[in-house]
All heavy atoms as a GROMACS GRO file, in nm:
protein
  541
    1MET      N    1   3.596 -21.289  -9.848
    1MET     CA    2   3.711 -21.287  -9.943
    1MET      C    3   3.732 -21.146  -9.976
    1MET      O    4   3.652 -21.069 -10.008
    1MET     CB    5   3.681 -21.374 -10.059
    1MET     CG    6   3.791 -21.382 -10.149
    1MET     SD    7   3.763 -21.490 -10.299
    1MET     CE    8   3.770 -21.654 -10.212
    2ASN      N    9   3.868 -21.110  -9.962
    2ASN     CA   10   3.907 -20.967  -9.992
    2ASN      C   11   3.960 -20.958 -10.139
    2ASN      O   12   3.969 -21.056 -10.204
    2ASN     CB   13   4.005 -20.916  -9.889
    2ASN     CG   14   4.137 -20.996  -9.891
    2ASN    OD1   15   4.184 -21.039 -10.004
    2ASN    ND2   16   4.197 -21.023  -9.778
    3LYS      N   17   3.986 -20.838 -10.172
    3LYS     CA   18   4.030 -20.810 -10.313
    3LYS      C   19   4.162 -20.885 -10.356
    3LYS      O   20   4.168 -20.930 -10.463
    3LYS     CB   21   4.056 -20.660 -10.336
    3LYS     CG   22   3.920 -20.578 -10.339
    3LYS     CD   23   3.942 -20.444 -10.383
    3LYS     CE   24   4.031 -20.358 -10.292
    3LYS     NZ   25   4.025 -20.219 -10.336
    4GLU      N   26   4.248 -20.896 -10.255
    4GLU     CA   27   4.375 -20.963 -10.281
    4GLU      C   28   4.354 -21.116 -10.307
    4GLU      O   29   4.416 -21.177 -10.392
    4GLU     CB   30   4.474 -20.943 -10.170
    4GLU     CG   31   4.530 -20.810 -10.155
    4GLU     CD   32   4.434 -20.701 -10.104
    4GLU    OE1   33   4.336 -20.737 -10.032
    4GLU    OE2   34   4.451 -20.584 -10.130
    5GLU      N   35   4.260 -21.182 -10.232
    5GLU     CA   36   4.232 -21.318 -10.260
    5GLU      C   37   4.165 -21.335 -10.387
    5GLU      O   38   4.190 -21.437 -10.460
    5GLU     CB   39   4.150 -21.375 -10.139
    5GLU     CG   40   4.215 -21.379 -10.010
    5GLU     CD   41   4.124 -21.407  -9.894
    5GLU    OE1   42   4.015 -21.345  -9.886
    5GLU    OE2   43   4.165 -21.498  -9.809
    6ILE      N   44   4.074 -21.251 -10.422
    6ILE     CA   45   4.000 -21.268 -10.555
    6ILE      C   46   4.109 -21.241 -10.667
    6ILE      O   47   4.106 -21.319 -10.763
    6ILE     CB   48   3.890 -21.147 -10.569
    6ILE    CG1   49   3.780 -21.183 -10.472
    6ILE    CG2   50   3.848 -21.141 -10.705
    6ILE    CD1   51   3.679 -21.069 -10.458
    7ALA      N   52   4.200 -21.151 -10.646
    7ALA     CA   53   4.304 -21.130 -10.748
    7ALA      C   54   4.386 -21.257 -10.763
    7ALA      O   55   4.421 -21.296 -10.875
    7ALA     CB   56   4.391 -21.013 -10.705
    8HIS      N   57   4.422 -21.312 -10.650
    8HIS     CA   58   4.502 -21.448 -10.660
    8HIS      C   59   4.433 -21.551 -10.732
    8HIS      O   60   4.492 -21.614 -10.818
    8HIS     CB   61   4.540 -21.486 -10.519
    8HIS     CG   62   4.610 -21.625 -10.522
    8HIS    ND1   63   4.738 -21.641 -10.546
    8HIS    CD2   64   4.563 -21.742 -10.483
    8HIS    CE1   65   4.768 -21.759 -10.551
    8HIS    NE2   66   4.674 -21.823 -10.499
    9TYR      N   67   4.301 -21.572 -10.704
    9TYR     CA   68   4.225 -21.683 -10.769
    9TYR      C   69   4.218 -21.654 -10.925
    9TYR      O   70   4.240 -21.745 -11.005
    9TYR     CB   71   4.085 -21.695 -10.707
    9TYR     CG   72   4.080 -21.776 -10.587
    9TYR    CD1   73   4.067 -21.714 -10.469
    9TYR    CD2   74   4.091 -21.914 -10.598
    9TYR    CE1   75   4.056 -21.784 -10.346
    9TYR    CE2   76   4.086 -21.989 -10.471
    9TYR     CZ   77   4.070 -21.926 -10.353
    9TYR     OH   78   4.051 -21.997 -10.239
   10ILE      N   79   4.185 -21.532 -10.960
   10ILE     CA   80   4.174 -21.494 -11.105
   10ILE      C   81   4.309 -21.512 -11.167
   10ILE      O   82   4.310 -21.569 -11.280
   10ILE     CB   83   4.108 -21.355 -11.112
   10ILE    CG1   84   3.957 -21.363 -11.070
   10ILE    CG2   85   4.125 -21.303 -11.260
   10ILE    CD1   86   3.900 -21.225 -11.055
   11THR      N   87   4.410 -21.451 -11.115
   11THR     CA   88   4.538 -21.458 -11.190
   11THR      C   89   4.585 -21.600 -11.200
   11THR      O   90   4.632 -21.642 -11.305
   11THR     CB   91   4.645 -21.379 -11.110
   11THR    OG1   92   4.597 -21.246 -11.092
   11THR    CG2   93   4.778 -21.380 -11.173
   12THR      N   94   4.574 -21.687 -11.092
   12THR     CA   95   4.613 -21.827 -11.100
   12THR      C   96   4.542 -21.901 -11.201
   12THR      O   97   4.599 -21.977 -11.284
   12THR     CB   98   4.603 -21.888 -10.959
   12THR    OG1   99   4.678 -21.815 -10.862
   12THR    CG2  100   4.646 -22.030 -10.963
   13ARG      N  101   4.405 -21.884 -11.207
   13ARG     CA  102   4.324 -21.958 -11.300
   13ARG      C  103   4.361 -21.906 -11.445
   13ARG      O  104   4.372 -22.001 -11.534
   13ARG     CB  105   4.177 -21.935 -11.275
   13ARG     CG  106   4.084 -22.005 -11.363
   13ARG     CD  107   4.093 -22.145 -11.352
   13ARG     NE  108   3.987 -22.213 -11.444
   13ARG     CZ  109   3.978 -22.340 -11.458
   13ARG    NH1  110   4.049 -22.426 -11.397
   13ARG    NH2  111   3.884 -22.386 -11.542
   14ARG      N  112   4.372 -21.785 -11.465
   14ARG     CA  113   4.402 -21.731 -11.601
   14ARG      C  114   4.542 -21.796 -11.651
   14ARG      O  115   4.549 -21.837 -11.769
   14ARG     CB  116   4.416 -21.578 -11.599
   14ARG     CG  117   4.445 -21.521 -11.737
   14ARG     CD  118   4.462 -21.372 -11.735
   14ARG     NE  119   4.557 -21.319 -11.645
   14ARG     CZ  120   4.685 -21.318 -11.658
   14ARG    NH1  121   4.737 -21.376 -11.775
   14ARG    NH2  122   4.770 -21.261 -11.574
   15GLN      N  123   4.635 -21.792 -11.566
   15GLN     CA  124   4.765 -21.856 -11.596
   15GLN      C  125   4.764 -22.005 -11.623
   15GLN      O  126   4.821 -22.053 -11.719
   15GLN     CB  127   4.876 -21.820 -11.489
   15GLN     CG  128   4.903 -21.675 -11.491
   15GLN     CD  129   4.992 -21.632 -11.373
   15GLN    OE1  130   5.004 -21.710 -11.279
   15GLN    NE2  131   5.052 -21.513 -11.385
   16LEU      N  132   4.686 -22.075 -11.547
   16LEU     CA  133   4.659 -22.219 -11.566
   16LEU      C  134   4.601 -22.247 -11.701
   16LEU      O  135   4.644 -22.344 -11.768
   16LEU     CB  136   4.570 -22.275 -11.454
   16LEU     CG  137   4.538 -22.425 -11.452
   16LEU    CD1  138   4.665 -22.506 -11.416
   16LEU    CD2  139   4.432 -22.454 -11.357
   17LEU      N  140   4.515 -22.164 -11.746
   17LEU     CA  141   4.456 -22.177 -11.870
   17LEU      C  142   4.537 -22.124 -11.982
   17LEU      O  143   4.506 -22.123 -12.105
   17LEU     CB  144   4.319 -22.107 -11.879
   17LEU     CG  145   4.213 -22.164 -11.787
   17LEU    CD1  146   4.081 -22.071 -11.781
   17LEU    CD2  147   4.172 -22.310 -11.820
   18ALA      N  148   4.655 -22.071 -11.952
   18ALA     CA  149   4.746 -22.020 -12.055
   18ALA      C  150   4.696 -21.907 -12.136
   18ALA      O  151   4.710 -21.897 -12.257
   18ALA     CB  152   4.812 -22.128 -12.136
   19LEU      N  153   4.619 -21.809 -12.069
   19LEU     CA  154   4.550 -21.701 -12.130
   19LEU      C  155   4.627 -21.570 -12.086
   19LEU      O  156   4.663 -21.559 -11.966
   19LEU     CB  157   4.411 -21.696 -12.104
   19LEU     CG  158   4.325 -21.812 -12.152
   19LEU    CD1  159   4.181 -21.801 -12.090
   19LEU    CD2  160   4.313 -21.807 -12.300
   20ASN      N  161   4.635 -21.476 -12.173
   20ASN     CA  162   4.684 -21.347 -12.128
   20ASN      C  163   4.567 -21.253 -12.094
   20ASN      O  164   4.458 -21.286 -12.128
   20ASN     CB  165   4.779 -21.277 -12.228
   20ASN     CG  166   4.717 -21.251 -12.356
   20ASN    OD1  167   4.608 -21.203 -12.368
   20ASN    ND2  168   4.795 -21.272 -12.469
   21GLN      N  169   4.591 -21.144 -12.037
   21GLN     CA  170   4.484 -21.053 -11.992
   21GLN      C  171   4.407 -21.000 -12.114
   21GLN      O  172   4.282 -20.990 -12.101
   21GLN     CB  173   4.539 -20.931 -11.915
   21GLN     CG  174   4.603 -20.971 -11.779
   21GLN     CD  175   4.666 -20.857 -11.701
   21GLN    OE1  176   4.697 -20.755 -11.764
   21GLN    NE2  177   4.684 -20.874 -11.575
   22GLU      N  178   4.470 -20.982 -12.219
   22GLU     CA  179   4.397 -20.924 -12.338
   22GLU      C  180   4.296 -21.033 -12.391
   22GLU      O  181   4.189 -20.996 -12.442
   22GLU     CB  182   4.496 -20.893 -12.450
   22GLU     CG  183   4.578 -20.762 -12.410
   22GLU     CD  184   4.702 -20.788 -12.326
   22GLU    OE1  185   4.731 -20.906 -12.302
   22GLU    OE2  186   4.746 -20.693 -12.271
   23ASP      N  187   4.345 -21.159 -12.394
   23ASP     CA  188   4.253 -21.267 -12.443
   23ASP      C  189   4.135 -21.278 -12.354
   23ASP      O  190   4.020 -21.287 -12.403
   23ASP     CB  191   4.321 -21.404 -12.444
   23ASP     CG  192   4.443 -21.413 -12.541
   23ASP    OD1  193   4.431 -21.338 -12.645
   23ASP    OD2  194   4.524 -21.499 -12.517
   24VAL      N  195   4.151 -21.275 -12.227
   24VAL     CA  196   4.038 -21.291 -12.127
   24VAL      C  197   3.945 -21.166 -12.137
   24VAL      O  198   3.832 -21.182 -12.140
   24VAL     CB  199   4.093 -21.306 -11.987
   24VAL    CG1  200   3.978 -21.301 -11.885
   24VAL    CG2  201   4.174 -21.432 -11.973
   25ALA      N  202   4.005 -21.051 -12.152
   25ALA     CA  203   3.921 -20.932 -12.170
   25ALA      C  204   3.836 -20.940 -12.289
   25ALA      O  205   3.717 -20.903 -12.288
   25ALA     CB  206   4.020 -20.803 -12.177
   26ALA      N  207   3.885 -20.983 -12.398
   26ALA     CA  208   3.806 -20.997 -12.517
   26ALA      C  209   3.697 -21.092 -12.507
   26ALA      O  210   3.577 -21.068 -12.547
   26ALA     CB  211   3.896 -21.032 -12.640
   27MET      N  212   3.717 -21.204 -12.444
   27MET     CA  213   3.620 -21.311 -12.422
   27MET      C  214   3.519 -21.268 -12.330
   27MET      O  215   3.404 -21.306 -12.345
   27MET     CB  216   3.690 -21.445 -12.379
   27MET     CG  217   3.768 -21.507 -12.483
   27MET     SD  218   3.831 -21.670 -12.433
   27MET     CE  219   3.979 -21.615 -12.340
   28ALA      N  220   3.552 -21.189 -12.230
   28ALA     CA  221   3.460 -21.140 -12.129
   28ALA      C  222   3.387 -21.012 -12.161
   28ALA      O  223   3.289 -20.974 -12.094
   28ALA     CB  224   3.535 -21.115 -11.985
   29GLY      N  225   3.436 -20.945 -12.263
   29GLY     CA  226   3.364 -20.817 -12.303
   29GLY      C  227   3.394 -20.700 -12.208
   29GLY      O  228   3.318 -20.613 -12.184
   30ILE      N  229   3.520 -20.709 -12.149
   30ILE     CA  230   3.570 -20.600 -12.061
   30ILE      C  231   3.703 -20.564 -12.112
   30ILE      O  232   3.770 -20.623 -12.202
   30ILE     CB  233   3.568 -20.645 -11.907
   30ILE    CG1  234   3.658 -20.763 -11.897
   30ILE    CG2  235   3.430 -20.673 -11.866
   30ILE    CD1  236   3.667 -20.814 -11.744
   31THR      N  237   3.764 -20.457 -12.056
   31THR     CA  238   3.892 -20.406 -12.096
   31THR      C  239   4.006 -20.484 -12.025
   31THR      O  240   3.993 -20.530 -11.913
   31THR     CB  241   3.910 -20.267 -12.069
   31THR    OG1  242   3.917 -20.243 -11.930
   31THR    CG2  243   3.795 -20.176 -12.140
   32ALA      N  244   4.120 -20.491 -12.093
   32ALA     CA  245   4.241 -20.546 -12.031
   32ALA      C  246   4.279 -20.475 -11.903
   32ALA      O  247   4.333 -20.526 -11.805
   32ALA     CB  248   4.352 -20.553 -12.134
   33LYS      N  249   4.259 -20.336 -11.904
   33LYS     CA  250   4.295 -20.255 -11.797
   33LYS      C  251   4.207 -20.300 -11.677
   33LYS      O  252   4.258 -20.300 -11.570
   33LYS     CB  253   4.270 -20.104 -11.823
   33LYS     CG  254   4.317 -20.016 -11.707
   33LYS     CD  255   4.298 -19.871 -11.735
   33LYS     CE  256   4.345 -19.787 -11.615
   33LYS     NZ  257   4.338 -19.649 -11.645
   34THR      N  258   4.085 -20.328 -11.695
   34THR     CA  259   4.003 -20.367 -11.586
   34THR      C  260   4.056 -20.499 -11.524
   34THR      O  261   4.062 -20.516 -11.404
   34THR     CB  262   3.854 -20.398 -11.634
   34THR    OG1  263   3.800 -20.276 -11.679
   34THR    CG2  264   3.763 -20.451 -11.527
   35ILE      N  265   4.100 -20.596 -11.615
   35ILE     CA  266   4.156 -20.725 -11.560
   35ILE      C  267   4.282 -20.689 -11.480
   35ILE      O  268   4.310 -20.743 -11.372
   35ILE     CB  269   4.176 -20.824 -11.670
   35ILE    CG1  270   4.042 -20.863 -11.728
   35ILE    CG2  271   4.252 -20.946 -11.616
   35ILE    CD1  272   4.044 -20.959 -11.844
   36TYR      N  273   4.368 -20.606 -11.532
   36TYR     CA  274   4.490 -20.568 -11.467
   36TYR      C  275   4.459 -20.507 -11.335
   36TYR      O  276   4.530 -20.542 -11.232
   36TYR     CB  277   4.566 -20.470 -11.550
   36TYR     CG  278   4.686 -20.396 -11.475
   36TYR    CD1  279   4.804 -20.465 -11.451
   36TYR    CD2  280   4.665 -20.268 -11.415
   36TYR    CE1  281   4.900 -20.415 -11.371
   36TYR    CE2  282   4.766 -20.216 -11.338
   36TYR     CZ  283   4.878 -20.280 -11.315
   36TYR     OH  284   4.978 -20.227 -11.235
   37MET      N  285   4.358 -20.425 -11.318
   37MET     CA  286   4.337 -20.364 -11.198
   37MET      C  287   4.283 -20.468 -11.095
   37MET      O  288   4.312 -20.460 -10.978
   37MET     CB  289   4.223 -20.249 -11.216
   37MET     CG  290   4.268 -20.131 -11.293
   37MET     SD  291   4.404 -20.037 -11.214
   37MET     CE  292   4.313 -19.958 -11.088
   38ILE      N  293   4.192 -20.558 -11.144
   38ILE     CA  294   4.141 -20.669 -11.060
   38ILE      C  295   4.258 -20.752 -11.013
   38ILE      O  296   4.268 -20.780 -10.893
   38ILE     CB  297   4.035 -20.744 -11.126
   38ILE    CG1  298   3.910 -20.659 -11.157
   38ILE    CG2  299   3.998 -20.870 -11.047
   38ILE    CD1  300   3.806 -20.721 -11.252
   39GLU      N  301   4.348 -20.792 -11.096
   39GLU     CA  302   4.449 -20.881 -11.070
   39GLU      C  303   4.556 -20.820 -10.979
   39GLU      O  304   4.624 -20.891 -10.903
   39GLU     CB  305   4.517 -20.938 -11.196
   39GLU     CG  306   4.425 -21.043 -11.275
   39GLU     CD  307   4.504 -21.114 -11.383
   39GLU    OE1  308   4.628 -21.078 -11.403
   39GLU    OE2  309   4.446 -21.204 -11.445
   40SER      N  310   4.571 -20.687 -10.992
   40SER     CA  311   4.667 -20.622 -10.896
   40SER      C  312   4.610 -20.583 -10.765
   40SER      O  313   4.679 -20.528 -10.678
   40SER     CB  314   4.716 -20.495 -10.969
   40SER     OG  315   4.614 -20.399 -10.980
   41GLY      N  316   4.479 -20.619 -10.749
   41GLY     CA  317   4.416 -20.588 -10.616
   41GLY      C  318   4.373 -20.440 -10.610
   41GLY      O  319   4.331 -20.401 -10.489
   42LYS      N  320   4.381 -20.368 -10.715
   42LYS     CA  321   4.354 -20.224 -10.703
   42LYS      C  322   4.202 -20.194 -10.757
   42LYS      O  323   4.142 -20.100 -10.719
   42LYS     CB  324   4.438 -20.150 -10.792
   42LYS     CG  325   4.585 -20.148 -10.741
   42LYS     CD  326   4.686 -20.077 -10.844
   42LYS     CE  327   4.826 -20.091 -10.799
   42LYS     NZ  328   4.916 -20.041 -10.893
   43GLY      N  329   4.145 -20.291 -10.832
   43GLY     CA  330   4.020 -20.277 -10.876
   43GLY      C  331   3.904 -20.317 -10.784
   43GLY      O  332   3.936 -20.396 -10.703
   44ASN      N  333   3.798 -20.269 -10.796
   44ASN     CA  334   3.678 -20.300 -10.722
   44ASN      C  335   3.564 -20.335 -10.822
   44ASN      O  336   3.477 -20.251 -10.841
   44ASN     CB  337   3.638 -20.186 -10.630
   44ASN     CG  338   3.536 -20.228 -10.530
   44ASN    OD1  339   3.509 -20.346 -10.509
   44ASN    ND2  340   3.473 -20.131 -10.460
   45PRO      N  341   3.562 -20.445 -10.881
   45PRO     CA  342   3.463 -20.477 -10.993
   45PRO      C  343   3.324 -20.487 -10.943
   45PRO      O  344   3.305 -20.533 -10.830
   45PRO     CB  345   3.513 -20.607 -11.050
   45PRO     CG  346   3.588 -20.674 -10.935
   45PRO     CD  347   3.643 -20.564 -10.852
   46SER      N  348   3.235 -20.459 -11.031
   46SER     CA  349   3.093 -20.485 -10.996
   46SER      C  350   3.074 -20.633 -10.999
   46SER      O  351   3.152 -20.711 -11.061
   46SER     CB  352   3.002 -20.413 -11.099
   46SER     OG  353   3.021 -20.472 -11.231
   47LEU      N  354   2.958 -20.675 -10.946
   47LEU     CA  355   2.927 -20.821 -10.953
   47LEU      C  356   2.917 -20.863 -11.097
   47LEU      O  357   2.953 -20.984 -11.139
   47LEU     CB  358   2.795 -20.853 -10.878
   47LEU     CG  359   2.817 -20.860 -10.724
   47LEU    CD1  360   2.681 -20.876 -10.661
   47LEU    CD2  361   2.911 -20.976 -10.681
   48GLU      N  362   2.853 -20.775 -11.180
   48GLU     CA  363   2.833 -20.804 -11.322
   48GLU      C  364   2.971 -20.828 -11.389
   48GLU      O  365   2.991 -20.929 -11.466
   48GLU     CB  366   2.757 -20.695 -11.400
   48GLU     CG  367   2.734 -20.714 -11.547
   48GLU     CD  368   2.658 -20.609 -11.607
   48GLU    OE1  369   2.625 -20.507 -11.543
   48GLU    OE2  370   2.639 -20.621 -11.725
   49THR      N  371   3.067 -20.741 -11.368
   49THR     CA  372   3.193 -20.755 -11.430
   49THR      C  373   3.265 -20.882 -11.377
   49THR      O  374   3.327 -20.964 -11.449
   49THR     CB  375   3.285 -20.634 -11.399
   49THR    OG1  376   3.222 -20.517 -11.460
   49THR    CG2  377   3.431 -20.646 -11.458
   50LEU      N  378   3.258 -20.899 -11.252
   50LEU     CA  379   3.323 -21.021 -11.188
   50LEU      C  380   3.264 -21.152 -11.251
   50LEU      O  381   3.330 -21.237 -11.280
   50LEU     CB  382   3.308 -21.018 -11.034
   50LEU     CG  383   3.392 -21.117 -10.956
   50LEU    CD1  384   3.542 -21.099 -10.977
   50LEU    CD2  385   3.363 -21.095 -10.806
   51GLN      N  386   3.128 -21.144 -11.260
   51GLN     CA  387   3.061 -21.267 -11.326
   51GLN      C  388   3.106 -21.298 -11.465
   51GLN      O  389   3.137 -21.409 -11.499
   51GLN     CB  390   2.911 -21.250 -11.317
   51GLN     CG  391   2.836 -21.371 -11.368
   51GLN     CD  392   2.858 -21.497 -11.290
   51GLN    OE1  393   2.849 -21.488 -11.160
   51GLN    NE2  394   2.905 -21.604 -11.346
   52LYS      N  395   3.118 -21.193 -11.542
   52LYS     CA  396   3.174 -21.209 -11.682
   52LYS      C  397   3.312 -21.268 -11.683
   52LYS      O  398   3.331 -21.356 -11.763
   52LYS     CB  399   3.174 -21.074 -11.752
   52LYS     CG  400   3.038 -21.018 -11.789
   52LYS     CD  401   3.060 -20.880 -11.854
   52LYS     CE  402   2.929 -20.816 -11.889
   52LYS     NZ  403   2.950 -20.682 -11.957
   53LEU      N  404   3.391 -21.217 -11.602
   53LEU     CA  405   3.534 -21.262 -11.597
   53LEU      C  406   3.536 -21.406 -11.542
   53LEU      O  407   3.607 -21.489 -11.594
   53LEU     CB  408   3.613 -21.170 -11.501
   53LEU     CG  409   3.759 -21.196 -11.474
   53LEU    CD1  410   3.831 -21.213 -11.599
   53LEU    CD2  411   3.821 -21.096 -11.391
   54LEU      N  412   3.468 -21.440 -11.432
   54LEU     CA  413   3.467 -21.570 -11.373
   54LEU      C  414   3.409 -21.677 -11.475
   54LEU      O  415   3.462 -21.789 -11.481
   54LEU     CB  416   3.394 -21.575 -11.251
   54LEU     CG  417   3.462 -21.491 -11.132
   54LEU    CD1  418   3.382 -21.504 -11.002
   54LEU    CD2  419   3.606 -21.529 -11.113
   55THR      N  420   3.308 -21.639 -11.550
   55THR     CA  421   3.254 -21.737 -11.645
   55THR      C  422   3.349 -21.770 -11.750
   55THR      O  423   3.363 -21.888 -11.790
   55THR     CB  424   3.125 -21.663 -11.714
   55THR    OG1  425   3.032 -21.640 -11.617
   55THR    CG2  426   3.073 -21.757 -11.832
   56VAL      N  427   3.427 -21.675 -11.799
   56VAL     CA  428   3.529 -21.702 -11.902
   56VAL      C  429   3.639 -21.804 -11.840
   56VAL      O  430   3.692 -21.884 -11.908
   56VAL     CB  431   3.604 -21.575 -11.951
   56VAL    CG1  432   3.730 -21.605 -12.025
   56VAL    CG2  433   3.506 -21.487 -12.041
   57LEU      N  434   3.666 -21.781 -11.710
   57LEU     CA  435   3.774 -21.863 -11.650
   57LEU      C  436   3.714 -22.000 -11.594
   57LEU      O  437   3.792 -22.078 -11.539
   57LEU     CB  438   3.840 -21.779 -11.535
   57LEU     CG  439   3.910 -21.650 -11.576
   57LEU    CD1  440   3.952 -21.576 -11.458
   57LEU    CD2  441   4.024 -21.689 -11.666
   58GLY      N  442   3.587 -22.016 -11.608
   58GLY     CA  443   3.530 -22.138 -11.557
   58GLY      C  444   3.518 -22.142 -11.401
   58GLY      O  445   3.515 -22.248 -11.342
   59LEU      N  446   3.502 -22.025 -11.345
   59LEU     CA  447   3.484 -22.020 -11.200
   59LEU      C  448   3.346 -21.966 -11.166
   59LEU      O  449   3.281 -21.914 -11.262
   59LEU     CB  450   3.589 -21.920 -11.144
   59LEU     CG  451   3.741 -21.960 -11.165
   59LEU    CD1  452   3.828 -21.845 -11.120
   59LEU    CD2  453   3.772 -22.088 -11.086
   60THR      N  454   3.300 -21.976 -11.044
   60THR     CA  455   3.174 -21.928 -11.005
   60THR      C  456   3.175 -21.843 -10.879
   60THR      O  457   3.278 -21.858 -10.811
   60THR     CB  458   3.073 -22.046 -10.975
   60THR    OG1  459   3.122 -22.124 -10.875
   60THR    CG2  460   3.054 -22.124 -11.101
   61ILE      N  461   3.069 -21.761 -10.856
   61ILE     CA  462   3.063 -21.689 -10.730
   61ILE      C  463   2.961 -21.760 -10.647
   61ILE      O  464   2.848 -21.798 -10.694
   61ILE     CB  465   3.006 -21.549 -10.770
   61ILE    CG1  466   3.099 -21.470 -10.851
   61ILE    CG2  467   2.982 -21.475 -10.641
   61ILE    CD1  468   3.053 -21.334 -10.893
   62GLN      N  469   2.993 -21.769 -10.521
   62GLN     CA  470   2.896 -21.814 -10.425
   62GLN      C  471   2.876 -21.702 -10.316
   62GLN      O  472   2.976 -21.666 -10.257
   62GLN     CB  473   2.937 -21.940 -10.359
   62GLN     CG  474   2.834 -21.992 -10.254
   62GLN     CD  475   2.882 -22.126 -10.194
   62GLN    OE1  476   2.987 -22.167 -10.214
   62GLN    NE2  477   2.786 -22.190 -10.128
   63LEU      N  478   2.761 -21.645 -10.310
   63LEU     CA  479   2.739 -21.534 -10.218
   63LEU      C  480   2.647 -21.582 -10.107
   63LEU      O  481   2.547 -21.648 -10.119
   63LEU     CB  482   2.652 -21.429 -10.301
   63LEU     CG  483   2.627 -21.299 -10.226
   63LEU    CD1  484   2.752 -21.219 -10.194
   63LEU    CD2  485   2.534 -21.208 -10.315
   64LYS      N  486   2.696 -21.548  -9.987
   64LYS     CA  487   2.623 -21.573  -9.867
   64LYS      C  488   2.577 -21.448  -9.796
   64LYS      O  489   2.653 -21.357  -9.781
   64LYS     CB  490   2.708 -21.646  -9.758
   64LYS     CG  491   2.736 -21.790  -9.792
   64LYS     CD  492   2.816 -21.856  -9.681
   64LYS     CE  493   2.844 -21.998  -9.721
   64LYS     NZ  494   2.915 -22.068  -9.602
   65ILE      N  495   2.448 -21.438  -9.768
   65ILE     CA  496   2.402 -21.319  -9.698
   65ILE      C  497   2.353 -21.367  -9.567
   65ILE      O  498   2.263 -21.454  -9.552
   65ILE     CB  499   2.282 -21.255  -9.778
   65ILE    CG1  500   2.334 -21.212  -9.919
   65ILE    CG2  501   2.217 -21.143  -9.700
   65ILE    CD1  502   2.227 -21.161 -10.010
   66LYS      N  503   2.405 -21.304  -9.461
   66LYS     CA  504   2.358 -21.342  -9.321
   66LYS      C  505   2.297 -21.228  -9.266
   66LYS      O  506   2.325 -21.111  -9.281
   66LYS     CB  507   2.484 -21.367  -9.237
   66LYS     CG  508   2.565 -21.490  -9.289
   66LYS     CD  509   2.678 -21.523  -9.205
   66LYS     CE  510   2.754 -21.637  -9.244
   66LYS     NZ  511   2.871 -21.670  -9.148
   67SER      N  512   2.198 -21.252  -9.175
   67SER     CA  513   2.130 -21.148  -9.106
   67SER      C  514   2.214 -21.110  -8.987
   67SER      O  515   2.289 -21.183  -8.926
   67SER     CB  516   1.982 -21.199  -9.063
   67SER     OG  517   2.005 -21.307  -8.974
   68ILE      N  518   2.202 -20.983  -8.957
   68ILE     CA  519   2.266 -20.924  -8.841
   68ILE      C  520   2.176 -20.947  -8.709
   68ILE      O  521   2.062 -20.912  -8.716
   68ILE     CB  522   2.288 -20.784  -8.860
   68ILE    CG1  523   2.372 -20.762  -8.985
   68ILE    CG2  524   2.359 -20.715  -8.730
   68ILE    CD1  525   2.394 -20.611  -9.031
   69PRO      N  526   2.238 -21.013  -8.607
   69PRO     CA  527   2.161 -21.034  -8.489
   69PRO      C  528   2.114 -20.901  -8.426
   69PRO      O  529   2.189 -20.803  -8.431
   69PRO     CB  530   2.260 -21.112  -8.393
   69PRO     CG  531   2.376 -21.142  -8.470
   69PRO     CD  532   2.369 -21.061  -8.596
   70GLU      N  533   1.997 -20.900  -8.382
   70GLU     CA  534   1.943 -20.773  -8.325
   70GLU      C  535   1.964 -20.766  -8.175
   70GLU      O  536   1.975 -20.860  -8.112
   70GLU     CB  537   1.796 -20.758  -8.351
   70GLU     CG  538   1.770 -20.752  -8.503
   70GLU     CD  539   1.622 -20.731  -8.532
   70GLU    OE1  540   1.540 -20.692  -8.449
   70GLU    OE2  541   1.586 -20.765  -8.651
   0.00000   0.00000   0.00000
């Protein structure tokens, strides 16, 4: 999943919950500017920041790690 897809999921979910960026930022303990950057596809959040944001929105991260064939 790329930054634009992540941005779409986060923006859509936030709007579905009728929350603004400032509300979500306060609940997640991050800045509204961080949320703006993520939603605009310009931000590159750490996993910690992304987890905080997704928790507030009721979303989860599923991470797959695959080995590289030798």
